[in-house]
MIMAR-180600 format. One record per atom (N, C-alpha, C, O, CB): residue in one letter; x, y, z. Coordinates in steps of 0.02 Angstrom, whole numbers, plus 50000, padded with zeros to 5 digits. Glycine has a CB too. Layout:
BEGIN
AXYZ
...
! end
This chain:
BEGIN
M556705854261732
M557355849961762
M556985851061832
M556495854461847
M558315853661752
P557435846561872
P557085844361948
P557355851262012
P557855854762017
P557535834361979
R556815850662043
R557125856962075
R557125853262158
R556725849162181
R556545865562062
A557585855762181
A557835854362262
A557675859962309
A557775865962302
A558655853462268
S557415856662362
S557385864262409
S557665859662497
S557575854062520
S556195869362411
A557905864362514
A558265861762590
A558115864662644
A558085870662633
A558975862362597
R557975863062707
R557915867162757
R557085866562785
R556785871362760
R558165874462731
K556755863662813
K556125866262844
K555625867462797
K555445873262783
K556225872262881
G555365862262769
G554795867162725
G555015868562665
G554695872962635
G554625874262755
T555345866862646
T555725866062564
T555485861262546
T555115858062583
T556515865162551
R555575859862502
R555415854462497
R555775849062494
R555505843562488
R555135854662462
S559405746461909
S559445747461937
S558925737561798
S558555732661807
S559595754562026
R561245699761468
R560645700361443
R560485694361406
R560655691961352
R560595706061406
S559985692461466
S559625688361432
S558805689061407
S558395691961441
S559725683261468
A558675686461355
A557965692761357
A557525685061346
A557645679761316
A557865701661269
P556885688161393
P556715696361398
P557135695861462
P557355690961493
P555775699961405
P557175701961471
P557635705161521
P556805705961574
P556275707561548
P558185714161486
P556885704561646
P556275706461702
P556405711961707
P556915715361717
P556205703361773
V555445713461694
V555505721961722
V554825722161763
V554305718961755
V555505729161649
K554975725961799
K554285726861848
K554415731961892
K554945734561909
K554075720161894
A553565733561917
A553605740561949
A553465737262028
A553235731562038
A552915747261916
V553685742362084
V553775739662132
V553295744862175
V553255750562152
V554495738462146
G552985743462228
G552455745962271
G552905747562335
G553515747262343
G551805740262284
K552315749762382
K552775753462451
K553065747762485
K553245751062534
K552285758162515
K553255742062498
K553735737362531
K553895731962488
K553785725962495
K553495734662596
A554275736562422
A554635731762389
A555405729462400
A555745732962438
A554565733762331
A555665724562374
A556475725162376
A556745731862351
A556395735762319
A556815719462330
P557375733062365
P557705737662339
P557935735362249
P558255730862223
P558315738762395
A557515741762224
A557625742062131
A558325742262138
A558655745562178
A557285749762077
R558525737762088
R559395737662056
R559515739661990
R559135740861943
R559755730362053
P560025739761997
P560155745161926
P560485739461878
P560905735161893
P560825753261942
A560195740561821
A560255738561745
A561005733961737
A561515736861755
A560275746561691
K561055729661721
K561795727961716
K561955721661662
K561595717061642
K562065725861794
T562555723261650
T562535717461595
T563015711661639
T563255713061694
T562945720261506
A563125703561598
A563315699861629
A564025698361619
A564445695861657
A562945695761625
A564065700961548
A564785699861541
A565375705561586
A565175710961606
A564895700261458
A565975703661594
A566285709761632
A566955707761599
A567205702561576
A566235710061726
R567125714561609
R567925715061609
R568325709661701
R568065707061751
R568125726661611
P569015710761675
P569155707561741
P569195712161811
P569405710961867
P569835704261732
N568975716361791
N568915720661862
N568135718961893
N567945717461950
N569005730361846
G567785719861833
G567125717261870
G566575724161869
G566115725761908
G567345714561961
S566825727261810
S566355733461791
S565975730861720
S566335730561670
S566875741461777
P565445729461714
P564945729661652
P565195728161585
P565675731661569
P564655736261644
R565045724861550
R565205725861492
R564675725761430
R564335720861443
R565655721861487
G564465728161376
G563725726561342
G564175725361291
G563825727861247
G563025732461332
V564685723461262
V565075721361194
V565605714661199
V565915713761252
V565545728261171
A565675711061153
A566115703961183
A566945709961141
A566995713161088
A565785691661122
A567395708861198
A568025711861176
A568585709761109
A568775704361089
A568365711261233
K568775718261084
K568855715461022
K569715711761037
K570085713861082
K568745722360955
P569905705960990
P570425703360995
P571185707360994
P571315712660964
P570315699060950
P571415705361015
P572635707561002
P572545710260926
P572285705960890
P573525696460996
A572675715460898
A573195716160848
A573395709460798
A573325707560740
A573805718260889
K573725707160873
K574495701760841
K574035695060889
K574015694760950
K575725704860886
A573735690960847
A573645683960909
A573805677860860
A573955678160800
A572665682760952
S573725671960905
S574175668060864
S573495662360823
S572885662960828
S574875663560925
R573855657660787
R573335653060759
R572805651460792
R572245652960771
R573545647560745
G572915647860851
G572555644460911
G572035648060949
G571485646460971
G573025642660961
A572335652860950
A571795660660988
A571475662560934
A570915664660950
A572235668861022
A571595662960868
A571035664360819
A570545660760816
A569965662460826
A571185664560760
E570785654160801
E570255649660799
E569785646660847
E569275643360836
E570475645660779
R570135649060917
R569615649760986
R569225656660961
R568765655460921
R570105651061077
R569285661560972
R568845664160941
R568355663060891
R567745663860902
R569055666960929
A568625661060830
A568045660560791
A567365655260799
A566825654360771
A568335659360732
S567725652560853
S567035646760885
S566735650060938
S566445646660980
S567295638560922
E566755655360943
E566355656461027
E565815659861002
E565855659160941
E566775661761096
K565425662461013
K564655665961009
K564515668561075
K564665665861129
K563995660660988
T564135675161064
T563855678961096
T563275679461075
T563155680861016
T564135683661103
V562755678261126
V562355682161150
V562105688361151
V562385691561195
V562445681561181
Q561855690261133
Q561735697761129
Q561045699561114
Q560825699561057
Q562155700961078
A560575701761190
A559765703361160
A559535698361135
A559305698761078
A559645708661105
G559545693761162
G559065689261123
G559205685161072
G558885679961066
G558635692461099
R559705686961027
R560175684660967
R560785679260983
R561225679461025
R560535691260938
T560605674160930
T561635672060954
T561905676960884
T561575679060837
T562035658960941
M562605677760898
M562945679460832
M563675678760844
M563955682060887
M562775686960805
P564065673260796
P564825674560801
P565165678060832
P564935683760833
P565045675860762
A565805677360871
A566035680660886
A566515688660830
A566635694660838
A566255675860923
A566635683660780
A566915688460736
A566325694560730
A566525700360728
A567105684660662
E565575692960727
E565385698360685
E565345704560743
E565235710260721
E564635696560641
T565435703560819
T565435704660885
T565765709460894
T565615714060932
T565625700060922
S566445708860845
S567005714360867
S567085716260815
S567075722460822
S567665712760900
A567195714560745
A567095716760689
A566875724260665
A566355723560632
A566725712760672
G567075731460668
G566875735160682
G566395737460740
G565895740660724
G566805735560644
A566505736360795
A566275737860849
A566475742660893
A566565742660954
A566265733660872
S566555748260838
S566675756160864
S566095761060882
S566135766160916
S567035759860809
R565535758160850
R564955763960895
R564525759660906
R564535754660870
R564565771160856
G564075760160952
G563645757160969
G562855760761008
G562975766761014
G564045753161003
K562245759461032
K561585763161048
K561595764661137
K561285761561180
K560835757661022
Y561935768561143
Y561505770761204
Y560935771261233
Y560665776861230
Y561545774361212
V560715767661256
V560085769961284
V559675773761361
V560015773461412
V559875764961276
Y559225775961364
Y559225782261419
Y558505778961455
Y558495778661516
Y559145792061379
C558045777161424
C557595773761447
C556945770261390
C557005769961329
C557385778461497
I556435768361422
I555965765861354
I555295769761366
I555125769861425
I555785756561349
I554895772861321
I554205775761305
I553875770461290
I553985764461289
I554135780761251
E553245775561271
E552535774261232
E552545776461144
E551965775961123
E551895779561275
S552835777861111
S552575778661058
S552715777160993
S553275775160979
S552505782761060
G552235777760947
G552325773660892
G552625778360832
G552665775860776
G551615770060873
D552865785860843
D553185791860804
D553825791760816
D554005790660873
D552945798660821
P554195792760776
P554975795260764
P554895799860787
P554425803460770
P555325796260700
L555615802560870
L555585807460894
L556245807960887
L556605803160877
L555265808260950
R556465815260894
R556995817160906
R556995822860958
R556635827860957
R557265818360851
F557435821261002
F557675828361060
F558305832261062
F558545834861112
F557715826161133
G558505832261017
G559075836360998
G559925835361027
G560075829461033
G558815843161019
P560195837761036
P561175838261051
P561105837061119
P561475841061147
P561705847261036
I560795833161166
I560725832861222
I560975826561261
I560885824161317
I560155834061226
G561265825261214
G561675815961260
G562325816761261
G562665821561243
G561605806761211
I562485810361290
I563025808661340
I563685811561257
I563485812661200
I562975797161382
G564255811761275
G564825815361252
G565065822561250
G564695827561250
G564835813961203
A565685822561249
A566005828961251
A565695834161214
A565735840161224
A566635828361230
D565365830861166
D564865834861116
D564455831661118
D564515825761102
D564985836361049
P564015833761133
P563205830961163
P562745827361101
P562405830661061
P562675838761195
S562785821161102
S562575817361031
S561975818761048
S561765819761105
S562735809061013
D561515818860973
D560865817960959
D560595815160985
D560985810460989
D560715816660918
V560145813461013
V559485809561051
V559045808561009
V558785813560982
V559115812961109
Y558815801460990
Y557995798760958
Y558015792360967
Y558475788560983
Y557795799960873
T557355791160953
T556835784660962
T557125779160914
T557295780760857
T555965786460938
V557185773760932
V557025767560895
V556415764060922
V556265763160981
V557635762760897
H556015761660856
H555315756460883
H555545751760860
H555965749960820
H554525757060859
Y555005748960910
Y554595741160907
Y553905743260908
Y553735746460958
Y554725735360977
K553365742060852
K552575744460857
K552585750860930
K553085753860949
K551955735660879
N552265751260943
N552135757160986
N552475758061046
N552215760961094
N551495757361004
L553165755361050
L553575754261100
L554215760261080
L554155762461022
L553785745561103
A554585762161105
A555215764561089
A555895767861151
A555955771261202
A554965770061042
A556135765361119
A556945767261142
A557265772761141
A557375775361086
A557365764361111
V557455775261190
V557715784361181
V558465782761169
V558745780561220
V557595790861266
V558755783261127
V559385781961129
V559955786361077
V559715788261024
V559365774961116
S560495787561086
S561055791661052
S561845787561048
S562105784161093
S561125799061099
D562135788960981
D562525785460946
D563295785861022
D563445790461060
D562635789860850
A563485780961016
A564015781361097
A564525776661079
A564335771661049
A563595778261185
P565045777161090
P565895771061089
P565535765461111
P565125766461156
P566745772861159
L565615758861087
L565485753261133
L566065751061164
L566485747661137
L565195747561102
E566085753261226
E566505753261276
E566175755961353
E565665759461354
E567095757661249
V566415754361394
V566195753861454
V566325763561479
V566815767361480
V566695746861497
L565675764261495
L565715772061510
L565755774861579
L565315774061621
L565155775261483
D566435779161592
D566515781661657
D566025784961700
D565835790861695
D566955785461653
S565855780861740
S565185787761778
S565655794261801
S565905794561857
S564645784261876
T565725799361753
T566055805561778
T565405808961786
T564875807161759
T566625809461727
R565465813661823
R565075822061836
R564425819761767
R563845817561763
R565855832261806
E564915821761728
E564905824761652
E564185819761600
E563705820661562
E565915822761610
N564535814961631
N564205808961583
N563325807161635
N562765806861609
N564955799561583
V563455806561702
V562865804761748
V562505810661715
V562115809261669
V562975804861840
L562565816061728
L562225822861719
L561995822361650
L561415824161643
L562695829461732
A562415819561574
A562035819261528
A561225813761513
A560705814161479
A562545818261490
H561525809161560
H561025803261566
H560555806961596
H560145808361553
H561225796561605
E560405809261650
E559865813261686
E559405817061650
E558795816961647
E560125817761728
R559915821261618
R559505828061596
R559185824161520
R558635826661505
R560155836861580
V559365820061483
V558825815261438
V558415815261471
V557955819061457
V558915808361418
N558375811261528
N557675806261545
N557355812961585
N556745813561591
N557815797161606
E557625815861601
E557165823761615
E556825825161580
E556215824361590
E557435829861617
T557115828461514
T556785830161460
T556275825461422
T555955827061373
T557235831961421
V556265820161450
V555985814161389
V555385815661442
V554815816261422
V556405804061372
M555525816061500
M554785813161557
M554495819761552
M554045820061595
M554945810361659
H554535827261509
H554185830961512
H553525829061468
H553075833261475
H554525836061500
E553405824561432
E552925824461396
E552885816761380
E552465814361342
E553005829261340
H553415812761417
H553085806161405
H553235802061469
H553725803661502
H553365802461338
T552835796761490
T552985791361537
T553485787661534
T553435783161493
T552585787561541
V554075787961570
V554745785761589
V554785778061583
V554225775461583
V554925788061663
I555195774761578
I555515768661609
I556135769561598
I556345768661541
I555315762061586
P556665771861659
P557345774861649
P557735766361654
P557635761461689
P557595781961722
M558195767861600
M558715763061600
M559235765061633
M559505770561623
M558915761161541
S559445760261683
S560105761461710
S560785764861682
S560965762661627
S560265756061724
F561245770661716
F561725773661686
F562325767661651
F562695764661690
F561995778661744
G562365766561591
G562985763461546
G562725758061491
G563085755161450
G563575759361599
T562055757361500
T561825752661461
T561775753061392
T561285755861367
T561325751361481
I562335750061350
I562585748861279
I562225745461231
I562075740061256
I563125745561280
F561955745961161
F561875741161151
F562305740761077
F562505745961050
F561185739761161
K562405734661050
K562765734660997
K562495738060929
K562835742460903
K562905728360989
T561925736260902
T561545738160851
T561065742360855
T561085744360914
T561335733960828
R560625745060827
R559825746560835
R559385741460858
R558965741460904
R559525748360770
E559645734960796
E559455727860780
E559185723460846
E558665720460861
E560135724160748
D559915725260880
D559815722960963
D559225725860999
D558865722961039
D560455725261011
I559165733060976
I558835737061034
I557915735661006
I557605735661059
I559165747361032
V557525734660960
V557165731660923
V557185723360961
V556795721661005
V557445732860845
E557545720460943
E557415714960993
E557355714761055
E556855711861077
E557765711460992
L557725717161092
L557475720661161
L556715723061177
L556365722461227
L557865726961168
L556625725561123
L555805729861140
L555295723161123
L554945720261165
L555555738561069
R555335722161078
R555215715161030
R555035708861099
R554515705661099
R556155712660972
S555475708261141
S555555704061162
S555205702461242
S555015697661276
S556155704061150
A555275709661244
A554935712861329
A554205716661305
A553895720361343
A555615720761379
A554005715361243
A553455723661240
A552935719561292
A552755724161329
A552945726961133
E552655714361310
E552085714461369
E552355716761422
E552015720661456
E551775707961390
A553115714761447
A553325717061501
A553175725861521
A552865729061564
A554035715161495
F553585727261461
F553865734561445
F552975739761460
F552945745061490
F554275734561336
G552395736361429
G552025740361411
G551455737461485
G550955740661501
G551845739761322
D551615733061508
D551135733761592
D551365737261629
D550975740261666
D551065728061641
V552275738761637
V552605745261670
V552475751061647
V552595755361689
V553265745461670
L552295752961602
L552265757461570
L551355759761574
L551255765561558
L552645755461503
N550785756061590
N550495755961611
N550175759961681
N549675763461690
N550605752261599
K550695757561725
K550745756761784
K551105763061809
K550905765561861
K551025750461797
M551675766061773
M551755771561769
M551475777361739
M551795782661739
M552115771061760
Q550995777061718
Q550765782361680
Q550495786261714
Q550015784561749
Q550405781161634
N550735792661713
N550865801861723
N550895800561809
N550495801361855
N549995809161688
K551605797861804
K551875796461874
K552495799561904
K552955796661877
K552005790061878
L552635802161929
L553245804461950
L553705801362013
L553465797562054
L553095810661963
E554255803162014
E554645803162081
E554915807062128
E555445809862114
E555025801062075
F554665808062183
F554945813662214
F555625811162287
F555625805962320
F554175817962244
G556075816462291
G556525810762334
G556435816862399
G556405822962394
G557555808062296
L556405812162467
L556145816462533
L556685813362600
L556575808962642
L555145814262552
K557335818162590
K557685816762660
K557665822062714
K557835827962711
K558425815362651
V557355817562781
V557475820062829
V558005820362896
V558115815462932
V557065819262836
L558275826062904
L559095826062969
L558965829863014
L558705835162999
L559925829362945
W559135828163096
W559055831263169
W559815831863182
W560315829363157
W558615826063231
D559715835363219
D560505836663270
D560545832663296
D560035831663329
D560645841763322
R560995828463305
R560995821263366
R561325822063423
R561375817863469
R561355814363342
D561565827963420
D561735830863493
D561005834063510
D560745831263559
D562445837363494
Q560735837563491
Q560105842663520
Q559615833863536
Q559295833563589
Q559625850763436
A559615830463510
A559235824163503
A559275820963571
A558855819463613
A559525819263445
I559995820363565
I560385815863641
I560325821063699
I560625818663747
I561405813763633
R560115826263714
R560075830963773
R559115831463786
R558915831763844
R560535839863748
E558655831463735
E558325829363744
E557905824263767
E557415825163804
E558375830463728
V558185816963736
V558395812563764
V558525811763835
V558065809163866
V558775811763736
E559045813363869
E559225814563940
E558745818463997
E558785817964058
E559825818263934
Q558315822363959
Q558065826664006
Q557255821864009
Q556905821364060
Q558095836063975
D557085818563938
D556405815863937
D556425808763993
D555975806164026
D556185813763849
D556865807863988
D557025800364004
D557325799164080
D557935798764087
D557605797663948
E556725798364154
E557105796764197
E557775793064214
E558205795164252
E556805795264217
D557795786064173
D558305780764199
D559025782764127
D559565779864121
D557825770264197
I558815787464090
I559585790764090
I559695796064116
I560275797664103
I559865792064032
S559435799764147
S559625803064172
S559805803664222
S560115808864233
S559465805164165
R559725799764266
R559685795764359
R560615792964317
R561155795064338
R558675785264391
L560515787964256
L561065785564246
L561535790564233
L561955789264276
L561025781164202
K561785796164197
K562005802364202
K562345803464247
K562955803464252
K561645806164203
Q561655805264307
Q562095808264362
Q562735805064391
Q563275807664405
Q561695808864417
E562485796964396
E562915791964432
E563405794364404
E563705799264426
E562825784264427
I563605790464342
I564155790664294
I564565798964313
I565175799064309
I563775789764205
S564265804164329
S564565811664348
S564795811564408
S565315814464423
S564085817564348
S564465808564447
S564705809464541
S565235802364548
S565665802464593
S563765808264615
Q565185796564507
Q565505790064519
Q566245792564516
Q566395797064477
Q565285783864463
K566765789364560
K567495788964558
K568015786964543
K568545789464522
K567635788664578
G567675778564566
G567975775064524
G567625773764458
G567185776964431
G568135769764554
P567985767664439
P567765765964352
P567205764264329
P566785760064344
P568085760764323
T567235767564295
T566355769464247
T566135766464172
T565705768864135
T566295778664224
Y566485761264163
Y566575758864103
Y565775753864103
Y565435754664052
Y567405754564097
F565625751264132
F565055746964141
F564565751364145
F564095748564116
F565055742264199
A564315758164169
A563895762164172
A563875766564127
A563365769864119
A563895764164217
R564535767664084
R564445770964021
R564335767863945
R564235770863892
R564975774264018
M564385759463963
M564025755363913
M563335753263916
M562995750263874
M564325749963908
Q563135756063988
Q562315753263974
Q561985761363949
Q561495763463917
Q561795749164068
Y562585764363984
Y562155772563950
Y562085774563877
Y561735778863852
Y562565779463974
G562515770163850
G562535771663774
G562195767263728
G562065768363669
G563205771863752
R562085762263763
R561345758163749
R560915761063746
R560645762463692
R561085753763788
L560685763063808
L560005766563798
L559805773363766
L559245775163750
L559785767163855
I560395776763760
I560335780763717
I560295780563656
I560125785563626
I560625783163723
D560445774663623
D560425773963540
D559675769463554
D559245770163510
D561265768763491
A559485764563619
A558875763363590
A558375767963596
A557825767463567
A558655757963611
A558565773263639
A557945780163654
A558035784363587
A557545787263565
A558155786563735
L558545784763559
L558545788163478
L558245784263412
L557925786463364
L559325789263456
Q558445778763428
Q558135775063379
Q557165773563365
Q556875772863312
Q558525768663395
S556905773463428
S556015776063440
S556055782763435
S555545785363412
S555605774363521
R556475786163449
R556115793963411
R556105793963371
R555535794563350
R556285800063411
S556695793263310
S556645793363255
S556295788863210
S556315789763149
S557115793863245
E555885782763244
E555415779663213
E554835781863214
E554425780363170
E555395774763229
R554715785263257
R554225789463283
R554005795363228
R553455796463203
R554525792363352
Y554735799263217
Y554545803363171
Y554355803563103
Y553995807563075
Y554845806063172
V554735797263076
V554705794963027
V554025791763002
V553835791762944
V555165791563029
A553715789363053
A552995783563040
A552655790163036
A552255790162990
A552635776463112
D552695798263083
D552225800763074
D552215804662988
D551785802862947
D552185804863135
I552655808962976
I552725808962907
I552575805262848
I552465807962794
I553145809262903
L552555798462859
L552525793062795
L551515793662811
L551065793562769
L553105782162813
E551455794462892
E550575795062876
E550235799362863
E549635798362856
E550185793762915
H550555806162855
H550355812162807
H550355812762744
H549955816262712
H550665816562816
L550795809262720
L551065808362649
L550625803562629
L550445805162572
L551835806262639
R550345798162648
R550075792562602
R549605795162572
R549615793662513
R549835786362632
E549135798962588
E548905801162563
E548785806062499
E548315807562463
E548875801162594
V549315807262504
V549455812762427
V549965807062368
V550075808562309
V550155822562456
S550215800362403
S550575797662369
S550235790862353
S549855787962391
S551185797662397
V550495787762263
V550485782662264
V550975775962295
V550935769762301
V550385783262218
A551205778562301
A551895773762333
A552305775762363
A552505781362347
A552305770962296
S552605772762411
S553515773862453
S553875769862446
S553615764862422
S553655773962528
R554495769462457
R555025767762475
R555525769362519
R556015772562503
R555175767562441
I555425767462570
I556185769162612
I556825765562600
I557015759762603
I556115767862687
N557025769862589
N558165768962573
N558125769662642
N557675771562680
N558895777262518
K558955766762654
K559365766762708
K559685772462720
K560155773762682
K559795762162704
P559505777862783
P559755781062791
P560645782962785
P561035778362797
P559455780762828
I560865788062771
I561615789862758
I561795795162798
I561575800862793
I561785791762687
G562285792762846
G562565793762920
G562125796062979
G561525794762989
G563105798962918
D562635800463022
D562135799763087
D561535806063085
D561015805763118
D562655800463167
K561675811263045
K561195816163069
K560505813863033
K559965815863056
K561435824163050
M560555807962953
M559995807762937
M559465801062944
M559595795262928
M560085809762882
I558915803262969
I558335798463004
I558035796062949
I557945789962946
I557765802063053
M557815800762891
M557115796362860
M557595796262797
M558125799362807
M556135800762852
N557525793262730
N557765794262649
N557465790362606
N557675785162581
N558485792962633
A556705794462593
A556195789862563
A556105794062503
A556185800162494
A555485788162610
A555855787862452
A555645791262393
A554725789562394
A554415785562428
A556145787862320
F554475794362340
F553605794862321
F553765794462268
F554195796962232
F553065801162336
L553185789362263
L552815790562204
L552205794762186
L551725793062220
L552665785662192
I552075799762142
I551615804062129
I551395803662067
I551765803162019
I551785809762143
S550625804062062
S550375807862031
S550285814962009
S550105819562045
S550115806462041
R550465815161935
R550675822061900
R549945826261944
R550095831561971
R550665821861786
D549545825061947
D548755829861947
D549005831262048
D548795836062080
D547605822761919
Q549535825062084
Q549475826462129
Q550175830362169
Q550345831062227
Q549195821362147
E550465832662099
E551215835562129
E551045844462179
E551395845962227
E551885837362036
A550605847962160
A550355851162198
A550305852062256
A550515856762290
A550065850962189
A550005847262271
A549645842462361
A550095839762377
A550065839262438
A549005835662367
F550705836762352
F551075832862377
F551585838762416
F551755838462475
F551355827662321
D551785844462362
D552275849062383
D552005854062429
D552465857462450
D552575852362327
S551535855462449
S550995857162513
S551115852362576
S551235854162634
S550155855862488
K551075848362563
K550845842962612
K551415843462652
K551365843762713
K550705835262584
V552275843662604
V552765841962630
V552965847162668
V553325845662716
V553155839762591
K552835852962657
K553145862062687
K552635861262738
K552835864562785
K553015871262625
L551895857662759
L551465858762804
L552005855062861
L552165858062912
L550655855762786
I552225848862848
I552335844462893
I553055846862932
I553235846262991
I552325837362857
A553425850262865
A554105851962870
A553825858562952
A553995857163009
A554495855962770
S553575862462943
S553165868262999
S552975866263060
S553045870263107
S552485870962975
R552675859163075
R552725857163131
R553305852063159
R553205848863210
R552175854963138
F553805851563130
F554235848763153
F554805853563151
F555295851463119
F554285842963126
D554855858363172
D555465861563160
D556085862063199
D556365867463209
D555315866763153
K556345854863229
K556915852863241
K557185848963182
K557785849663172
K556895849563300
L556925846163152
L557155845163097
L557235847863016
L556945853163001
L556975841563101
T557575844962972
T557765846862895
T557495845462882
T557165841362914
T558175846062857
F557245848162783
F556995842962754
F557135843362695
F556905848462670
F556415842062762
K557425839862656
K557645839062586
K557365834662535
K557305828562530
K558235837362587
Y557135841862483
Y556425840162443
Y556625838362379
Y557085841762358
Y555865846562437
T556445834362344
T556935835962282
T556485831662228
T556155827162253
T557875832762293
G556425832662154
G556075831362107
G555525835262066
G555185839962087
G555895827362127
P555525833662032
P555355826661991
P555965824161960
P556475827261945
P554795827461929
W555765815661951
W556235812161934
W555915807961907
W555315807461919
W556655810261976
P556195804361869
P555985799061839
P555895792361903
P556255791461952
P556535797761777
P555215787661878
P555255783661929
P556025777961960
P555855772061968
P554665780061907
Y556415778861967
Y557085773961964
Y556985769562040
Y557275764262054
Y557955779561961
N556535773162081
N556625768662127
N556035763662152
N555915760562203
N556865772162176
F555625765062065
F554775759762092
F554985756262009
F554595751562000
F553555766262104
V555385756861958
V555625752061909
V556325746861902
V556865749361919
V555635755961860
T556315743561891
T556895737761891
T557025733761824
T556645729261806
T556695731961946
I557535735461792
I557735732861706
I558405730561701
I558895734061711
I557715739261645
R558415724761686
R558945719861714
R559075718661638
R558915713061621
R558715712561770
P559395723861573
P559855719561513
P560275715661534
P560515715961591
P560265723361467
K560445711161487
K561085706761510
K561535706461441
K561335709461392
K560835698261538
L561925704261441
L562495701361396
L562985695061407
L563525695561437
L562925706461390
E562825691061388
E563145684761418
E563615678161357
E563345674861313
E562385680961457
R564075678061370
R564335672961331
R564125665661317
R564385662161361
R564845672561352
A563785662161279
A563845658261267
A564215650261298
A564205645161263
A563935661161231
! end
């Protein structure tokens, strides 16, 4: 199970779907999504069922529609008939043998998780309703739980939350049509884990330090304090100088931290910080045999920067370094 430690030294469907591994300055990984959407824009993996009472003209139009699903074309009647259960896909792994992971999948009563195969590729799946799943805490945690369980023994290409296929055959077609791409990514991600690192500071304390260290800012602050008339323009200048100084200082911190972690990581990805207190929001791709070294290095860096707070989480599947976009499109 992932571990999280905080405070100073503790530690993304047309076939084939594009799959890529991302390195150090890669564009942000985007979650997997379906192209067909409900009116509210939420992704949907299956064609909608017709109403129970429909006009003859509407029925004829539905009969003429076709759906392209995971690389094969099917009449609309086929996609809507018996569309109560589908296959929820958690991740892709390399395995030629059928595997079962037990009742740990999505559902009020956790569903059994097993594999669907094409040659030496396997999709880790469970049976699920053919509908758009709500991203409730329970559903998201179940998705994460399966991926974390599988990655203990296998290299994982994680699928985004809510990826559902209609049939086992559709999943086999996905694996077949993208076999080369999946194989390439699995090779690159072999024995790799992801760790997250967030670094926070006390902004007010940082401002006080900047005021003491920068003579121009210090002098301007004194002028504002002693000035009797309007101080609007002086305060505007003071704010710009403070923002620039804080930006420069935080960039130096981040550059220093990245430099120290580069020797124990395969790749890194910098995401946008959240809020005023966070100055670094990064993901690191680590080889399994470097996990202990990475852990020690984070603790060492945190001990040096005692004014910063380090939030360290992992291991995770390589969410930030792999992109899978399966799509379902109307013809």
